[in-house]
C-alpha positions in Angstrom: 0.0 0.0 0.0 1.3 3.4 -0.9 1.9 5.5 2.2 0.9 8.8 0.8 -2.4 7.5 -0.7 -3.9 6.6 2.7 -3.2 10.1 4.0 -4.7 11.7 0.9 -7.8 9.5 0.9 -8.5 10.4 4.6 -7.9 14.1 4.0 -10.0 14.3 0.9 -12.8 12.2 2.3 -12.9 14.1 5.6 -12.7 17.5 4.0 -15.5 16.6 1.5 -17.8 15.1 4.0 -17.8 18.2 6.2 -19.2 20.4 3.5 -22.8 19.1 3.6 -25.6 21.6 4.2 -29.2 21.3 5.2 -32.2 23.6 4.5 -34.0 25.3 7.3 -37.0 23.3 6.3 -35.1 20.0 6.7 -34.0 17.4 4.2 -36.6 16.3 1.7 -38.6 19.5 2.1 -39.5 21.5 -1.0 -36.6 23.8 -1.9 -34.2 21.7 0.3 -30.9 20.6 -1.3 -30.9 17.0 -2.4 -29.8 14.4 0.0 -26.1 13.7 -0.4 -25.3 10.3 -2.0 -22.7 8.5 0.1 -19.6 7.2 -1.6 -16.1 5.9 -0.7 -12.8 7.2 -2.1 -10.2 5.0 -3.7 -6.8 6.7 -3.9 -3.9 5.5 -6.0 -0.5 6.9 -7.2 -1.1 9.3 -10.0 0.8 7.3 -12.6 -1.3 4.2 -12.0 -4.5 6.2 -11.7 -3.9 8.0 -15.0 -3.2 4.7 -16.8 -6.4 3.3 -15.3 -8.5 6.4 -16.4 -7.1 5.8 -20.0 -8.1 2.2 -19.8 -11.6 2.9 -18.6 -12.2 5.7 -21.1 -10.9 3.5 -24.0 -13.3 0.7 -23.0 -16.6 -0.3 -24.6 -18.5 1.6 -21.9 -16.8 5.0 -22.0 -18.9 6.1 -19.1 -17.4 3.5 -16.8 -15.4 6.1 -14.9 -17.0 8.6 -12.6 -15.5 11.8 -11.1 -11.8 11.6 -10.4 -9.9 14.0 -8.1 -6.2 14.8 -8.7 -4.2 15.7 -5.6 -1.1 17.4 -7.0 0.5 17.8 -3.6 0.5 14.1 -2.9 0.7 12.9 -6.6 -2.5 10.8 -6.2 -5.8 10.3 -8.0 -9.0 9.7 -6.1 -11.9 7.7 -7.7 -15.3 8.1 -6.2 -16.9 4.6 -5.7 -20.1 3.3 -4.1 -20.4 3.2 -0.3 -19.3 0.0 1.3 -16.4 -0.5 -1.2 -13.8 0.1 1.5 -14.9 -2.9 3.5 -13.7 -5.3 0.8 -11.0 -3.2 -1.0 -7.7 -5.0 -1.1 -5.9 -3.7 -4.2 -2.2 -3.4 -3.4 -0.8 0.1 -3.8 -4.1 1.8 -3.2 -6.3 2.8 -0.3 -10.1 3.0 0.0 -11.6 5.3 2.6 -15.1 5.1 3.9 -17.2 8.2 4.5 -18.8 6.4 7.5 -22.3 6.9 6.1 -22.2 10.6 6.4 -22.5 11.0 2.7 -20.3 12.8 0.3 -21.9 15.6 -1.6 -19.9 15.8 -4.8 -19.0 19.5 -4.9 -18.5 21.6 -8.0 -15.1 22.5 -6.6 -12.5 19.9 -5.5 -12.9 19.1 -1.8 -9.2 19.3 -0.7 -6.8 22.2 -1.0 -4.2 21.6 -3.8 -6.5 19.2 -5.6 -8.5 19.5 -8.9 -10.9 17.5 -10.9 -9.3 15.3 -13.5 -12.8 14.2 -14.5 -15.3 16.7 -13.0 -18.7 15.5 -11.8 -21.8 16.0 -13.9 -25.5 15.8 -13.0 -25.8 12.3 -14.4 -22.3 11.0 -13.6 -22.4 7.9 -11.5 -19.5 6.9 -9.3 -17.0 4.3 -10.7 -18.0 0.6 -10.4 -15.4 -0.9 -8.0 -15.1 -4.2 -10.0 -14.4 -2.2 -13.2 -11.9 0.0 -11.3 -10.1 -3.0 -9.8 -9.6 -4.6 -13.3 -8.4 -1.3 -14.7 -5.9 -0.7 -11.8 -4.6 -4.3 -12.2 -4.1 -3.8 -15.9 -2.5 -0.4 -15.3 0.0 -2.0 -12.8 0.9 -4.6 -15.4 1.5 -2.0 -18.1 3.6 0.1 -15.8 5.7 -2.9 -14.7 6.2 -4.0 -18.3 7.3 -0.4 -19.3 9.6 -0.1 -16.3 11.3 -3.5 -17.1 12.0 -2.5 -20.7 14.7 0.0 -19.7 
């Protein structure tokens, strides 16, 4: 597991989950903001993450990848995935952080200082399917290893 990725995942998830707001009328009331959809955050080193994004976007289902955060300070990418993913996530070199059911409202602006959207959220953009992400990360790791061994 990459040391920097766990720190980044925790920071980004924690920062993002504190930004939720509620209407004075309460959630679900007319005019109230929509309920936040909970999601977990998978962080990987930027090199592997960029390769995985390319793999996902070249695939048959080009919409297989949801919003992706780039944290330039820690050189990581963060993929938003469905809640509960962290419980079974075991991909070497990555970390998956739970939002503890608090819900992560996907903001228009990146949730952590020094970060930016590699793939910004859209109204109809779902989070990335963890099985699809796992396969892309595995393929990306093999490609990187092959490239590094050609030197």
